[in-house]
Biopython code that builds the backbone (N, CA, C, O; Angstrom):
import numpy as np
from Bio.PDB.StructureBuilder import StructureBuilder

atoms = [
    (1, "MET", "N", (26.327, 3.964, -5.903)),
    (1, "MET", "CA", (25.520, 2.766, -5.893)),
    (1, "MET", "C", (25.614, 2.045, -4.547)),
    (1, "MET", "O", (24.623, 1.491, -4.070)),
    (2, "SER", "N", (26.784, 2.050, -3.943)),
    (2, "SER", "CA", (26.931, 1.338, -2.670)),
    (2, "SER", "C", (26.073, 1.979, -1.574)),
    (2, "SER", "O", (25.558, 1.277, -0.703)),
    (3, "ALA", "N", (25.920, 3.288, -1.611)),
    (3, "ALA", "CA", (25.055, 3.950, -0.625)),
    (3, "ALA", "C", (23.603, 3.524, -0.817)),
    (3, "ALA", "O", (22.887, 3.294, 0.158)),
    (4, "ALA", "N", (23.178, 3.421, -2.045)),
    (4, "ALA", "CA", (21.804, 2.978, -2.331)),
    (4, "ALA", "C", (21.593, 1.546, -1.855)),
    (4, "ALA", "O", (20.546, 1.232, -1.290)),
    (5, "LEU", "N", (22.558, 0.689, -2.071)),
    (5, "LEU", "CA", (22.439, -0.704, -1.617)),
    (5, "LEU", "C", (22.424, -0.792, -0.097)),
    (5, "LEU", "O", (21.720, -1.631, 0.466)),
    (6, "ARG", "N", (23.191, 0.064, 0.575)),
    (6, "ARG", "CA", (23.139, 0.103, 2.045)),
    (6, "ARG", "C", (21.749, 0.533, 2.504)),
    (6, "ARG", "O", (21.215, -0.004, 3.475)),
    (7, "ASP", "N", (21.168, 1.506, 1.800)),
    (7, "ASP", "CA", (19.809, 1.943, 2.136)),
    (7, "ASP", "C", (18.808, 0.808, 1.962)),
    (7, "ASP", "O", (17.916, 0.631, 2.791)),
    (8, "VAL", "N", (18.952, 0.044, 0.894)),
    (8, "VAL", "CA", (18.061, -1.104, 0.664)),
    (8, "VAL", "C", (18.249, -2.126, 1.772)),
    (8, "VAL", "O", (17.265, -2.633, 2.311)),
    (9, "ASP", "N", (19.475, -2.435, 2.120)),
    (9, "ASP", "CA", (19.733, -3.389, 3.215)),
    (9, "ASP", "C", (19.093, -2.919, 4.510)),
    (9, "ASP", "O", (18.485, -3.710, 5.231)),
    (10, "TRP", "N", (19.230, -1.621, 4.809)),
    (10, "TRP", "CA", (18.612, -1.082, 6.018)),
    (10, "TRP", "C", (17.099, -1.222, 5.958)),
    (10, "TRP", "O", (16.476, -1.681, 6.915)),
    (11, "PHE", "N", (16.508, -0.828, 4.836)),
    (11, "PHE", "CA", (15.051, -0.888, 4.676)),
    (11, "PHE", "C", (14.538, -2.306, 4.894)),
    (11, "PHE", "O", (13.565, -2.508, 5.620)),
    (12, "VAL", "N", (15.176, -3.275, 4.280)),
    (12, "VAL", "CA", (14.752, -4.677, 4.404)),
    (12, "VAL", "C", (14.910, -5.177, 5.836)),
    (12, "VAL", "O", (14.130, -6.015, 6.287)),
    (13, "SER", "N", (15.903, -4.676, 6.549)),
    (13, "SER", "CA", (16.091, -5.115, 7.937)),
    (13, "SER", "C", (15.087, -4.482, 8.890)),
    (13, "SER", "O", (14.812, -5.038, 9.954)),
    (14, "GLU", "N", (14.537, -3.334, 8.526)),
    (14, "GLU", "CA", (13.634, -2.595, 9.409)),
    (14, "GLU", "C", (12.152, -2.812, 9.124)),
    (14, "GLU", "O", (11.323, -2.603, 10.010)),
    (15, "PHE", "N", (11.805, -3.224, 7.914)),
    (15, "PHE", "CA", (10.404, -3.319, 7.506)),
    (15, "PHE", "C", (10.104, -4.685, 6.911)),
    (15, "PHE", "O", (10.967, -5.323, 6.308)),
    (16, "ASP", "N", (8.858, -5.122, 7.092)),
    (16, "ASP", "CA", (8.394, -6.334, 6.432)),
    (16, "ASP", "C", (8.037, -5.989, 4.989)),
    (16, "ASP", "O", (7.378, -4.982, 4.730)),
    (17, "ILE", "N", (8.467, -6.816, 4.066)),
    (17, "ILE", "CA", (8.147, -6.631, 2.655)),
    (17, "ILE", "C", (6.951, -7.522, 2.345)),
    (17, "ILE", "O", (7.025, -8.742, 2.493)),
    (18, "LEU", "N", (5.858, -6.916, 1.920)),
    (18, "LEU", "CA", (4.638, -7.671, 1.632)),
    (18, "LEU", "C", (4.710, -8.228, 0.216)),
    (18, "LEU", "O", (4.887, -7.482, -0.747)),
    (19, "GLU", "N", (4.572, -9.537, 0.099)),
    (19, "GLU", "CA", (4.700, -10.217, -1.189)),
    (19, "GLU", "C", (3.399, -10.170, -1.976)),
    (19, "GLU", "O", (2.305, -10.195, -1.413)),
    (20, "TYR", "N", (3.550, -10.103, -3.289)),
    (20, "TYR", "CA", (2.419, -10.167, -4.209)),
    (20, "TYR", "C", (2.194, -11.628, -4.576)),
    (20, "TYR", "O", (3.151, -12.391, -4.703)),
    (21, "GLY", "N", (0.932, -12.020, -4.746)),
    (21, "GLY", "CA", (0.637, -13.397, -5.133)),
    (21, "GLY", "C", (-0.809, -13.541, -5.554)),
    (21, "GLY", "O", (-1.519, -12.543, -5.675)),
    (22, "PRO", "N", (-1.260, -14.767, -5.780)),
    (22, "PRO", "CA", (-2.627, -14.995, -6.257)),
    (22, "PRO", "C", (-3.707, -14.407, -5.349)),
    (22, "PRO", "O", (-4.723, -13.910, -5.835)),
    (23, "HIS", "N", (-3.492, -14.462, -4.051)),
    (23, "HIS", "CA", (-4.494, -13.915, -3.130)),
    (23, "HIS", "C", (-4.630, -12.399, -3.320)),
    (23, "HIS", "O", (-5.733, -11.859, -3.236)),
    (24, "VAL", "N", (-3.523, -11.725, -3.573)),
    (24, "VAL", "CA", (-3.558, -10.290, -3.824)),
    (24, "VAL", "C", (-4.346, -10.007, -5.101)),
    (24, "VAL", "O", (-5.150, -9.076, -5.142)),
    (25, "THR", "N", (-4.119, -10.802, -6.137)),
    (25, "THR", "CA", (-4.849, -10.616, -7.393)),
    (25, "THR", "C", (-6.348, -10.755, -7.182)),
    (25, "THR", "O", (-7.131, -9.970, -7.717)),
    (26, "HIS", "N", (-6.742, -11.743, -6.408)),
    (26, "HIS", "CA", (-8.164, -11.948, -6.104)),
    (26, "HIS", "C", (-8.735, -10.745, -5.351)),
    (26, "HIS", "O", (-9.812, -10.253, -5.688)),
    (27, "LEU", "N", (-8.018, -10.277, -4.342)),
    (27, "LEU", "CA", (-8.474, -9.120, -3.571)),
    (27, "LEU", "C", (-8.485, -7.849, -4.416)),
    (27, "LEU", "O", (-9.348, -6.991, -4.232)),
    (28, "LEU", "N", (-7.543, -7.724, -5.332)),
    (28, "LEU", "CA", (-7.508, -6.560, -6.211)),
    (28, "LEU", "C", (-8.760, -6.523, -7.086)),
    (28, "LEU", "O", (-9.365, -5.464, -7.259)),
    (29, "ALA", "N", (-9.149, -7.666, -7.634)),
    (29, "ALA", "CA", (-10.359, -7.718, -8.456)),
    (29, "ALA", "C", (-11.587, -7.353, -7.628)),
    (29, "ALA", "O", (-12.440, -6.594, -8.089)),
    (30, "GLU", "N", (-11.684, -7.884, -6.418)),
    (30, "GLU", "CA", (-12.807, -7.559, -5.532)),
    (30, "GLU", "C", (-12.823, -6.069, -5.194)),
    (30, "GLU", "O", (-13.877, -5.433, -5.200)),
    (31, "LEU", "N", (-11.665, -5.530, -4.906)),
    (31, "LEU", "CA", (-11.552, -4.126, -4.544)),
    (31, "LEU", "C", (-11.969, -3.226, -5.714)),
    (31, "LEU", "O", (-12.642, -2.216, -5.510)),
    (32, "CYS", "N", (-11.574, -3.587, -6.922)),
    (32, "CYS", "CA", (-11.930, -2.778, -8.100)),
    (32, "CYS", "C", (-13.430, -2.849, -8.408)),
    (32, "CYS", "O", (-13.983, -1.931, -9.013)),
    (33, "ARG", "N", (-14.076, -3.923, -7.998)),
    (33, "ARG", "CA", (-15.532, -4.001, -8.141)),
    (33, "ARG", "C", (-16.227, -3.092, -7.123)),
    (33, "ARG", "O", (-17.273, -2.508, -7.409)),
    (34, "ALA", "N", (-15.637, -2.983, -5.948)),
    (34, "ALA", "CA", (-16.253, -2.212, -4.859)),
    (34, "ALA", "C", (-15.916, -0.721, -4.922)),
    (34, "ALA", "O", (-16.738, 0.120, -4.560)),
    (35, "VAL", "N", (-14.714, -0.401, -5.380)),
    (35, "VAL", "CA", (-14.238, 0.976, -5.425)),
    (35, "VAL", "C", (-13.787, 1.266, -6.853)),
    (35, "VAL", "O", (-12.724, 0.805, -7.267)),
    (36, "PRO", "N", (-14.572, 2.015, -7.604)),
    (36, "PRO", "CA", (-14.201, 2.270, -9.000)),
    (36, "PRO", "C", (-12.827, 2.951, -9.120)),
    (36, "PRO", "O", (-12.555, 3.951, -8.456)),
    (37, "VAL", "N", (-11.985, 2.393, -9.970)),
    (37, "VAL", "CA", (-10.670, 2.960, -10.247)),
    (37, "VAL", "C", (-10.459, 2.990, -11.756)),
    (37, "VAL", "O", (-11.089, 2.235, -12.497)),
    (38, "ALA", "N", (-9.579, 3.858, -12.194)),
    (38, "ALA", "CA", (-9.262, 3.950, -13.614)),
    (38, "ALA", "C", (-7.816, 4.388, -13.784)),
    (38, "ALA", "O", (-7.273, 5.112, -12.949)),
    (39, "GLY", "N", (-7.207, 3.951, -14.854)),
    (39, "GLY", "CA", (-5.845, 4.386, -15.179)),
    (39, "GLY", "C", (-4.840, 4.086, -14.088)),
    (39, "GLY", "O", (-4.754, 2.967, -13.582)),
    (40, "ARG", "N", (-4.077, 5.118, -13.734)),
    (40, "ARG", "CA", (-3.003, 4.942, -12.751)),
    (40, "ARG", "C", (-3.507, 4.637, -11.347)),
    (40, "ARG", "O", (-2.726, 4.221, -10.490)),
    (41, "GLN", "N", (-4.787, 4.835, -11.098)),
    (41, "GLN", "CA", (-5.353, 4.531, -9.774)),
    (41, "GLN", "C", (-5.253, 3.041, -9.448)),
    (41, "GLN", "O", (-5.340, 2.651, -8.284)),
    (42, "ILE", "N", (-5.073, 2.215, -10.472)),
    (42, "ILE", "CA", (-4.956, 0.773, -10.232)),
    (42, "ILE", "C", (-3.734, 0.461, -9.368)),
    (42, "ILE", "O", (-3.731, -0.525, -8.630)),
    (43, "HIS", "N", (-2.702, 1.292, -9.455)),
    (43, "HIS", "CA", (-1.506, 1.063, -8.636)),
    (43, "HIS", "C", (-1.832, 1.248, -7.150)),
    (43, "HIS", "O", (-1.365, 0.479, -6.310)),
    (44, "ASP", "N", (-2.622, 2.258, -6.832)),
    (44, "ASP", "CA", (-3.046, 2.457, -5.449)),
    (44, "ASP", "C", (-3.906, 1.296, -4.983)),
    (44, "ASP", "O", (-3.759, 0.817, -3.859)),
    (45, "ALA", "N", (-4.806, 0.846, -5.851)),
    (45, "ALA", "CA", (-5.665, -0.290, -5.506)),
    (45, "ALA", "C", (-4.817, -1.538, -5.263)),
    (45, "ALA", "O", (-5.120, -2.334, -4.375)),
    (46, "ASN", "N", (-3.769, -1.705, -6.042)),
    (46, "ASN", "CA", (-2.890, -2.863, -5.866)),
    (46, "ASN", "C", (-2.156, -2.803, -4.527)),
    (46, "ASN", "O", (-1.963, -3.826, -3.870)),
    (47, "ILE", "N", (-1.749, -1.597, -4.130)),
    (47, "ILE", "CA", (-1.119, -1.441, -2.816)),
    (47, "ILE", "C", (-2.102, -1.830, -1.715)),
    (47, "ILE", "O", (-1.744, -2.554, -0.786)),
    (48, "VAL", "N", (-3.331, -1.354, -1.819)),
    (48, "VAL", "CA", (-4.339, -1.664, -0.802)),
    (48, "VAL", "C", (-4.648, -3.159, -0.796)),
    (48, "VAL", "O", (-4.772, -3.750, 0.277)),
    (49, "ALA", "N", (-4.774, -3.776, -1.953)),
    (49, "ALA", "CA", (-5.038, -5.216, -2.017)),
    (49, "ALA", "C", (-3.901, -6.010, -1.375)),
    (49, "ALA", "O", (-4.141, -6.988, -0.667)),
    (50, "THR", "N", (-2.685, -5.591, -1.621)),
    (50, "THR", "CA", (-1.531, -6.262, -1.006)),
    (50, "THR", "C", (-1.572, -6.107, 0.501)),
    (50, "THR", "O", (-1.300, -7.061, 1.231)),
    (51, "MET", "N", (-1.908, -4.918, 0.974)),
    (51, "MET", "CA", (-2.043, -4.702, 2.409)),
    (51, "MET", "C", (-3.104, -5.626, 3.001)),
    (51, "MET", "O", (-2.870, -6.281, 4.017)),
    (52, "LEU", "N", (-4.266, -5.673, 2.362)),
    (52, "LEU", "CA", (-5.363, -6.491, 2.873)),
    (52, "LEU", "C", (-5.006, -7.971, 2.887)),
    (52, "LEU", "O", (-5.378, -8.693, 3.812)),
    (53, "ALA", "N", (-4.289, -8.422, 1.870)),
    (53, "ALA", "CA", (-3.884, -9.833, 1.794)),
    (53, "ALA", "C", (-2.973, -10.218, 2.956)),
    (53, "ALA", "O", (-2.918, -11.381, 3.355)),
    (54, "HIS", "N", (-2.266, -9.235, 3.488)),
    (54, "HIS", "CA", (-1.318, -9.482, 4.582)),
    (54, "HIS", "C", (-1.821, -8.938, 5.919)),
    (54, "HIS", "O", (-1.062, -8.837, 6.884)),
    (55, "ALA", "N", (-3.106, -8.588, 5.964)),
    (55, "ALA", "CA", (-3.739, -8.085, 7.191)),
    (55, "ALA", "C", (-3.038, -6.844, 7.736)),
    (55, "ALA", "O", (-2.962, -6.647, 8.949)),
    (56, "GLU", "N", (-2.534, -6.018, 6.843)),
    (56, "GLU", "CA", (-1.938, -4.739, 7.237)),
    (56, "GLU", "C", (-2.960, -3.641, 6.950)),
    (56, "GLU", "O", (-3.508, -3.566, 5.850)),
    (57, "GLN", "N", (-3.211, -2.794, 7.942)),
    (57, "GLN", "CA", (-4.216, -1.756, 7.774)),
    (57, "GLN", "C", (-3.628, -0.355, 7.735)),
    (57, "GLN", "O", (-4.325, 0.590, 7.365)),
    (58, "ARG", "N", (-2.377, -0.198, 8.103)),
    (58, "ARG", "CA", (-1.783, 1.136, 8.191)),
    (58, "ARG", "C", (-0.938, 1.434, 6.956)),
    (58, "ARG", "O", (-0.098, 0.633, 6.546)),
    (59, "LEU", "N", (-1.185, 2.611, 6.375)),
    (59, "LEU", "CA", (-0.414, 3.047, 5.208)),
    (59, "LEU", "C", (0.180, 4.423, 5.479)),
    (59, "LEU", "O", (-0.551, 5.392, 5.687)),
    (60, "LEU", "N", (1.485, 4.503, 5.474)),
    (60, "LEU", "CA", (2.201, 5.760, 5.625)),
    (60, "LEU", "C", (2.361, 6.367, 4.230)),
    (60, "LEU", "O", (3.066, 5.811, 3.388)),
    (61, "THR", "N", (1.708, 7.504, 3.986)),
    (61, "THR", "CA", (1.744, 8.095, 2.650)),
    (61, "THR", "C", (1.511, 9.595, 2.694)),
    (61, "THR", "O", (0.722, 10.098, 3.495)),
    (62, "PHE", "N", (2.215, 10.298, 1.816)),
    (62, "PHE", "CA", (1.944, 11.720, 1.608)),
    (62, "PHE", "C", (0.714, 11.895, 0.717)),
    (62, "PHE", "O", (0.150, 12.987, 0.649)),
    (63, "ASP", "N", (0.297, 10.836, 0.038)),
    (63, "ASP", "CA", (-0.791, 10.864, -0.940)),
    (63, "ASP", "C", (-2.131, 10.495, -0.279)),
    (63, "ASP", "O", (-2.792, 9.538, -0.682)),
    (64, "GLN", "N", (-2.509, 11.261, 0.724)),
    (64, "GLN", "CA", (-3.717, 10.971, 1.488)),
    (64, "GLN", "C", (-4.979, 10.980, 0.627)),
    (64, "GLN", "O", (-5.833, 10.104, 0.764)),
    (65, "ASP", "N", (-5.095, 11.966, -0.255)),
    (65, "ASP", "CA", (-6.330, 12.127, -1.034)),
    (65, "ASP", "C", (-6.655, 10.916, -1.895)),
    (65, "ASP", "O", (-7.807, 10.486, -1.943)),
    (66, "ASP", "N", (-5.664, 10.364, -2.570)),
    (66, "ASP", "CA", (-5.935, 9.232, -3.458)),
    (66, "ASP", "C", (-6.314, 7.960, -2.708)),
    (66, "ASP", "O", (-6.974, 7.088, -3.274)),
    (67, "PHE", "N", (-5.914, 7.839, -1.453)),
    (67, "PHE", "CA", (-6.203, 6.616, -0.707)),
    (67, "PHE", "C", (-7.466, 6.727, 0.142)),
    (67, "PHE", "O", (-7.929, 5.716, 0.672)),
    (68, "ARG", "N", (-8.026, 7.897, 0.285)),
    (68, "ARG", "CA", (-9.249, 8.053, 1.090)),
    (68, "ARG", "C", (-10.407, 7.221, 0.533)),
    (68, "ARG", "O", (-11.301, 6.828, 1.283)),
    (69, "ARG", "N", (-10.398, 6.954, -0.760)),
    (69, "ARG", "CA", (-11.472, 6.184, -1.385)),
    (69, "ARG", "C", (-11.610, 4.783, -0.774)),
    (69, "ARG", "O", (-12.642, 4.132, -0.940)),
    (70, "TYR", "N", (-10.585, 4.327, -0.077)),
    (70, "TYR", "CA", (-10.633, 2.983, 0.501)),
    (70, "TYR", "C", (-11.200, 2.974, 1.910)),
    (70, "TYR", "O", (-11.232, 1.939, 2.575)),
    (71, "GLY", "N", (-11.643, 4.135, 2.352)),
    (71, "GLY", "CA", (-12.423, 4.280, 3.579)),
    (71, "GLY", "C", (-11.945, 3.482, 4.764)),
    (71, "GLY", "O", (-10.798, 3.606, 5.193)),
    (72, "SER", "N", (-12.823, 2.671, 5.284)),
    (72, "SER", "CA", (-12.535, 1.930, 6.517)),
    (72, "SER", "C", (-11.636, 0.716, 6.291)),
    (72, "SER", "O", (-11.284, 0.036, 7.254)),
    (73, "ARG", "N", (-11.262, 0.431, 5.067)),
    (73, "ARG", "CA", (-10.408, -0.732, 4.795)),
    (73, "ARG", "C", (-8.979, -0.530, 5.293)),
    (73, "ARG", "O", (-8.310, -1.482, 5.695)),
    (74, "ILE", "N", (-8.517, 0.734, 5.262)),
    (74, "ILE", "CA", (-7.149, 1.026, 5.693)),
    (74, "ILE", "C", (-7.131, 2.286, 6.555)),
    (74, "ILE", "O", (-8.073, 3.079, 6.548)),
    (75, "SER", "N", (-6.058, 2.446, 7.284)),
    (75, "SER", "CA", (-5.843, 3.629, 8.114)),
    (75, "SER", "C", (-4.656, 4.392, 7.536)),
    (75, "SER", "O", (-3.574, 3.829, 7.367)),
    (76, "LEU", "N", (-4.857, 5.662, 7.237)),
    (76, "LEU", "CA", (-3.812, 6.475, 6.632)),
    (76, "LEU", "C", (-3.002, 7.201, 7.689)),
    (76, "LEU", "O", (-3.550, 7.763, 8.638)),
    (77, "ILE", "N", (-1.695, 7.181, 7.510)),
    (77, "ILE", "CA", (-0.787, 7.893, 8.397)),
    (77, "ILE", "C", (-0.026, 8.883, 7.534)),
    (77, "ILE", "O", (0.623, 8.500, 6.560)),
    (78, "ASP", "N", (-0.106, 10.155, 7.892)),
    (78, "ASP", "CA", (0.561, 11.215, 7.137)),
    (78, "ASP", "C", (1.926, 11.483, 7.741)),
    (78, "ASP", "O", (2.003, 11.943, 8.880)),
    (79, "PRO", "N", (3.005, 11.213, 7.023)),
    (79, "PRO", "CA", (4.359, 11.435, 7.577)),
    (79, "PRO", "C", (4.673, 12.900, 7.815)),
    (79, "PRO", "O", (5.622, 13.218, 8.531)),
    (80, "ALA", "N", (3.888, 13.806, 7.225)),
    (80, "ALA", "CA", (4.127, 15.236, 7.420)),
    (80, "ALA", "C", (3.585, 15.747, 8.742)),
    (80, "ALA", "O", (3.950, 16.839, 9.180)),
    (81, "ARG", "N", (2.730, 14.984, 9.375)),
    (81, "ARG", "CA", (2.160, 15.395, 10.668)),
    (81, "ARG", "C", (3.103, 14.991, 11.780)),
    (81, "ARG", "O", (3.690, 13.910, 11.747)),
    (82, "SER", "N", (3.243, 15.838, 12.739)),
    (82, "SER", "CA", (4.173, 15.566, 13.834)),
    (82, "SER", "C", (3.515, 15.044, 15.092)),
    (82, "SER", "O", (4.199, 14.777, 16.080)),
    (83, "ASP", "N", (2.177, 14.889, 15.078)),
    (83, "ASP", "CA", (1.516, 14.428, 16.317)),
    (83, "ASP", "C", (1.346, 12.950, 16.376)),
    (83, "ASP", "O", (0.810, 12.429, 17.354)),
]
sb = StructureBuilder()
sb.init_structure("model")
sb.init_model(0)
sb.init_chain("A")
sb.init_seg("    ")
for serial, (resi, resn, name, xyz) in enumerate(atoms, 1):
    if name == "N":
        sb.init_residue(resn, " ", resi, " ")
    sb.init_atom(name, np.array(xyz, "f"), 0.0, 1.0, " ", f" {name:<3s}", serial, name[0])
structure = sb.get_structure()
């Protein structure tokens, strides 16, 4: 457990944590009207709405296919690519 907590401490020190709030909820509703989602896809939409609420456009993800639906709203970065 202590190793996991050290990892969390490191992560928090290296990255900004984007908070969820009313503005994210509003953007999530708008996003779901513009980009049809169903079932578990709502989690991806929530990530994108949170990004948009905080003016973050870059998403590092191995799950490129599921996020392509958000088109020009975000920029996808594939951690598997070395270039």
